[in-house]
C-alpha positions in Angstrom: 99.4 82.5 104.9 98.4 84.9 107.7 100.9 85.1 110.6 100.5 85.7 114.3 101.9 88.9 115.6 103.3 89.6 119.1 104.8 92.5 121.1 108.4 92.0 122.1 109.6 95.5 123.1 108.2 98.6 124.8 109.4 102.2 125.3 107.8 105.4 126.6 108.5 109.0 127.3 105.5 110.5 129.1 104.4 113.1 131.7 104.2 110.2 134.3 107.5 108.6 133.6 110.4 108.3 131.1 110.7 104.6 131.2 108.2 101.7 131.1 108.6 100.8 134.8 108.0 104.3 136.1 105.2 104.9 133.6 103.4 101.8 134.7 103.9 102.2 138.5 102.6 105.8 138.4 99.5 104.8 136.4 98.7 102.0 138.8 99.2 104.5 141.7 96.8 107.0 140.1 99.6 109.6 139.9 98.7 112.8 138.0 101.5 114.0 135.6 99.7 117.2 134.7 101.1 120.4 136.2 101.3 124.1 135.7 102.8 125.0 132.3 106.5 125.8 132.6 108.7 127.7 130.2 106.2 130.0 128.6 105.3 132.4 131.4 105.8 135.6 129.3 102.9 134.6 127.0 100.1 135.1 129.5 98.4 132.0 128.2 94.7 131.4 128.8 95.5 127.8 129.6 97.3 127.0 132.8 98.2 123.3 132.9 99.7 120.7 130.6 101.2 117.3 130.7 104.9 118.1 130.1 107.7 115.6 130.0 109.9 116.1 133.1 113.7 115.4 133.5 114.2 114.0 130.0 117.7 112.8 129.6 118.6 112.2 125.9 122.0 110.6 126.7 120.3 107.9 128.9 118.1 107.1 126.0 120.7 106.5 123.3 120.9 110.0 121.9 124.3 111.8 121.5 124.8 115.6 121.2 124.6 115.4 117.5 121.2 113.7 117.6 119.9 116.4 119.9 121.3 119.3 117.9 119.8 118.0 114.6 116.4 116.9 116.0 113.2 118.6 117.0 112.0 117.6 120.5 109.3 115.4 119.1 111.9 113.4 117.2 114.1 113.2 120.3 111.2 111.7 122.2 110.5 109.2 119.4 114.2 108.1 119.2 114.3 107.7 123.0 111.2 105.5 123.2 112.5 103.5 120.2 115.8 103.0 121.9 114.0 101.6 125.0 111.8 99.4 122.9 114.7 98.0 120.8 116.9 97.4 123.9 113.9 95.7 125.5 113.3 93.5 122.5 116.8 92.3 121.9 116.2 92.7 118.1 119.4 93.6 116.1 119.3 94.2 112.4 121.6 91.9 110.5 122.0 89.5 113.5 118.5 88.1 114.4 116.5 89.8 111.6 117.4 90.7 108.1 117.6 94.5 107.6 115.1 94.4 104.7 112.6 92.6 107.0 112.7 95.3 109.7 110.3 98.3 109.3 109.6 101.6 111.0 106.1 103.0 111.5 106.4 106.0 113.8 104.0 108.9 113.2 103.3 112.4 114.6 100.1 114.4 114.5 101.9 117.7 114.1 105.6 117.1 113.7 108.4 119.6 114.6 106.2 122.4 116.0 109.1 123.9 118.1 111.4 123.9 115.1 108.7 125.4 112.9 108.1 128.3 115.3 111.8 129.0 116.0 112.7 129.2 112.3 109.6 131.3 111.5 110.8 133.7 114.1 114.2 133.9 112.4 112.5 134.6 109.0 110.5 137.5 110.5 113.3 139.0 112.6 116.5 138.2 110.8 115.6 137.4 107.2 115.5 134.3 105.0 119.2 133.8 104.9 119.2 133.0 108.7 116.9 130.0 108.3 118.7 126.8 109.3 119.5 124.3 106.5 118.2 121.7 108.9 114.8 123.4 109.2 112.9 121.1 106.8 114.4 117.7 107.9 113.9 118.7 111.6 110.3 119.9 111.1 108.7 117.2 108.8 106.4 114.7 110.4 108.1 111.6 108.9 111.6 112.3 110.2 111.1 110.3 113.4 110.6 107.2 111.4 113.5 108.1 109.1 115.9 108.7 112.0 114.9 105.6 113.8 115.3 103.5 110.7 118.8 104.9 110.2 119.8 104.2 113.7 118.6 100.6 113.7 119.3 99.8 110.0 115.6 99.1 109.3 115.6 98.9 105.5 112.1 97.4 105.2 108.6 98.9 105.1 108.5 102.5 106.4 105.1 104.2 106.8 104.8 107.2 109.1 101.1 107.7 109.8 99.4 111.2 110.3 95.9 110.9 111.6 95.9 113.5 114.4 95.0 111.9 117.8 94.7 108.5 116.2 98.2 108.5 114.8 99.9 106.1 117.3 97.0 103.6 117.2 96.9 103.6 113.4 100.7 103.2 113.2 100.6 100.1 115.3 97.5 98.8 113.6 99.0 99.2 110.1 102.3 97.6 111.3 100.3 94.7 112.6 98.7 94.2 109.2 102.0 94.5 107.4 103.5 91.7 109.5 100.4 89.6 109.5 100.3 89.5 105.7 104.1 89.0 105.3 105.4 92.4 104.3 107.8 92.5 107.3 109.0 90.3 110.1 109.2 93.1 112.7 108.3 96.8 112.8 109.3 99.5 115.3 105.9 101.3 115.6 104.4 104.1 117.6 103.9 107.9 117.8 105.5 111.0 119.1 104.5 114.6 119.9 106.0 117.7 121.4 103.5 120.5 120.8 103.0 122.0 124.2 103.9 125.4 122.8 102.0 128.7 122.9 101.2 128.5 119.2 99.5 125.1 119.5 98.0 125.9 122.9 96.5 129.1 121.5 95.0 127.3 118.5 93.4 124.6 120.6 92.3 127.1 123.3 90.6 129.4 120.8 88.7 126.5 119.3 87.3 125.8 122.8 88.9 122.4 123.1 91.1 122.8 126.2 90.3 122.7 129.9 90.8 126.1 131.5 91.1 124.7 135.0 93.9 126.2 137.1 94.1 123.1 139.3 96.2 120.3 137.6 94.2 117.6 139.4 90.9 119.0 138.3 91.7 119.6 134.6 91.7 116.3 132.8 88.3 114.8 133.9 87.2 112.0 131.5 83.6 110.9 131.9 83.1 113.4 134.7 80.0 115.6 134.6 82.3 118.6 135.3 84.7 118.0 132.4 85.6 121.0 130.4 88.0 120.0 127.7 91.2 118.1 127.2 94.7 118.8 128.6 97.5 119.1 126.1 100.5 116.8 126.7 103.6 115.5 125.0 105.7 112.4 124.8 106.2 109.2 122.8 105.3 105.5 122.8 107.0 102.9 120.7 106.6 99.1 120.4 108.5 96.4 118.7 106.0 94.1 117.1 107.0 91.0 115.2 105.9 87.7 113.8 105.5 85.0 116.4 107.7 82.8 114.3 110.6 85.3 114.3 110.1 86.0 118.0 110.1 82.4 119.0 113.1 81.6 116.7 115.2 84.1 118.6 113.8 83.3 122.0 112.3 86.7 122.6 110.3 87.7 125.6 106.6 88.2 124.5 104.4 90.7 126.3 101.1 90.2 124.4 99.6 89.2 121.1 98.2 91.7 118.6 94.9 90.2 117.4 92.7 92.8 115.8 92.6 96.2 114.2 89.8 98.5 113.2 89.9 101.7 111.1 87.0 104.0 110.1 86.1 107.6 109.5 83.2 109.6 110.9 82.9 111.7 107.7 81.0 114.1 109.8 83.0 117.2 111.0 86.6 118.3 111.0 86.9 118.5 114.8 83.7 117.2 116.4 82.9 113.4 116.7 79.7 112.0 115.3 77.2 112.1 118.2 75.7 108.8 117.2 79.1 107.0 117.6 78.3 104.8 114.6 81.6 105.0 112.7 83.7 104.8 115.9 81.7 101.7 116.9 82.7 100.1 113.6 86.4 100.4 114.3 85.9 98.9 117.7 83.8 96.1 116.4 86.2 95.3 113.6 89.1 94.9 116.0 87.0 92.7 118.4 85.7 90.6 115.6 89.2 90.0 114.2 90.3 89.1 117.7 87.5 86.5 118.1 86.2 88.3 121.2 83.4 86.4 123.0 81.9 88.3 126.0 81.1 85.0 127.7 84.7 83.7 127.5 86.8 86.8 127.7 87.2 89.5 130.3 87.6 92.8 128.3 89.5 96.0 129.2 89.0 99.1 127.1 91.6 101.9 127.2 89.2 104.7 126.1 90.1 107.7 124.0 88.5 109.5 127.0 89.7 113.0 126.4 87.5 114.8 128.9 85.7 116.9 126.3 82.0 117.2 126.5 81.3 115.6 123.1 84.0 112.9 123.0 83.1 111.1 126.2 79.4 110.9 125.4 79.8 109.7 121.8 82.6 107.2 122.8 80.3 105.7 125.4 77.6 105.3 122.7 80.1 103.8 120.4 81.2 101.2 122.9 77.6 100.2 123.5 76.9 99.9 119.8 80.0 97.8 119.2 79.6 95.4 122.1 75.9 95.5 122.8 74.5 96.9 126.1 75.1 93.8 128.2 78.7 93.2 127.2 79.5 96.9 127.4 78.5 96.9 131.0 80.7 94.0 131.8 83.8 95.7 130.3 86.3 97.6 132.4 87.1 101.0 130.8 89.6 103.6 131.8 91.2 106.8 130.5 94.9 107.1 131.1 94.5 110.7 129.8 93.2 111.5 133.3 96.8 111.1 134.4 98.9 111.9 131.4 96.8 114.4 129.5 96.3 114.1 125.8 99.6 113.4 123.9 98.0 113.9 120.5 99.8 111.8 117.9 101.7 109.9 120.7 98.7 109.1 122.8 97.4 106.0 121.0 100.8 104.3 121.2 101.4 105.2 124.8 97.9 103.8 125.7 98.6 100.6 123.8 101.7 100.2 126.0 99.5 100.7 129.0 97.0 98.1 127.6 99.8 95.6 127.1 101.0 96.0 130.7 97.4 95.6 131.9 97.2 92.2 130.2 100.7 91.2 131.5 100.2 92.3 135.1 96.4 91.7 135.6 95.8 95.3 136.8 93.5 97.8 135.3 94.7 101.4 135.7 92.1 103.9 137.0 90.4 106.9 135.6 91.4 109.4 138.3 89.3 112.5 139.2 86.1 110.7 138.5 84.1 112.0 141.5 81.0 113.1 139.7 80.1 110.7 136.9 78.1 112.0 134.0 74.8 110.1 133.8 75.2 109.9 130.0 78.6 108.1 130.6 77.2 105.2 132.6 79.7 102.3 132.1 82.4 101.0 134.4 85.2 103.5 134.0 87.3 102.1 137.0 87.0 105.3 139.0 90.0 106.6 141.0 91.6 103.3 142.1 93.4 100.6 140.1 91.7 97.2 140.0 93.1 93.7 139.9 91.5 91.7 137.1 92.6 88.8 135.0 91.9 90.6 131.7 92.2 88.4 128.6 91.5 90.9 125.8 92.4 94.6 125.8 91.5 97.2 123.2 92.6 100.8 122.9 90.5 103.4 121.2 91.7 106.6 119.4 89.5 109.1 117.8 91.2 112.0 116.0 90.3 115.3 114.4 89.1 114.7 110.8 87.0 111.9 112.1 89.8 109.3 112.2 88.9 106.3 114.3 91.3 103.5 115.3 91.2 100.5 117.6 93.8 97.8 118.2 93.0 94.6 120.1 95.5 92.7 122.2 95.3 89.2 123.7 97.0 88.1 126.9 100.0 86.0 126.0 100.2 82.4 127.1 102.3 79.6 125.6 
């Protein structure tokens, strides 16, 4: 028997806030978390801005000195967001859920980039014998899931997803399916990334993917005619999702219901999206069909992938129209939180699903800031510059990753 699935806990570490309340308030206010890159001045980078996490306090997020010493920054972000989500949910392994029924699906697009670079430097400068014995367990992309599972005694399903920029969305979508079909009662799910580093910046910059703006407020410009690339960012987003039955049995607070998931591949190019938007539209349509979306009865919000690259924003607009039909697409409210956070790579889908959840709960659609010159080829309602009150009933979040990975998760406003 298929089960209903709900969201009972939220946690974030982002460039616009290191807790859910700050994150949400800054998004609604249209605050830009992008700033001049700090910490790498000696590299003379061709890229000037990024969405870096500010004032991160591991101790305030459940990490002790040992956790910090043994963990790459991406894993620290994941563990911090998971701590927030678990504290928010009230879920305790062995008390209100069996350990073997609690899972962990936390992915990363790149993994321990900072550890990888630091240990490579040791190899080249000091020799192989100076490499840390913790190098591999700190660097690998699955270790955030592993460490979170250890901390919360989650002995059930564990599936760290790696699908580039779609990682967080796919992690939550796959967790939804696992609970829906009975493989777990609850899963700690999301994504984390900490790759704002000269090596990654250089790679993305040399592939012409990044904005070269020197003005932080004019760098991440989704759906703007003057957009020139995405802005790298870092952080983590984690949700606790669980069966409705388990949540109600323990009297949990419910934020929203997860009601649909779509997953497809462009099979087109290793970095560029399909211009016709066809495969991406399938992922969107799959999630909406599973959600039972009816444009006449539901008010729809779409948290767009909206990277601010010339190709993505046009093809995503086409994909939305294909999935919904022209009339319904024009009724939908769409925004890109990347205009404020930058692009958090493997974390971004999970963070944007947290934003979508809060949109449903609070009846406020966050804006796409910096949208002063709309691209005529991006002609839908992108909620420009100012947040909008709206009683949204269905929200979807799109993620489109390198390799052609497309993911979309649908949420429904919760009501008893």
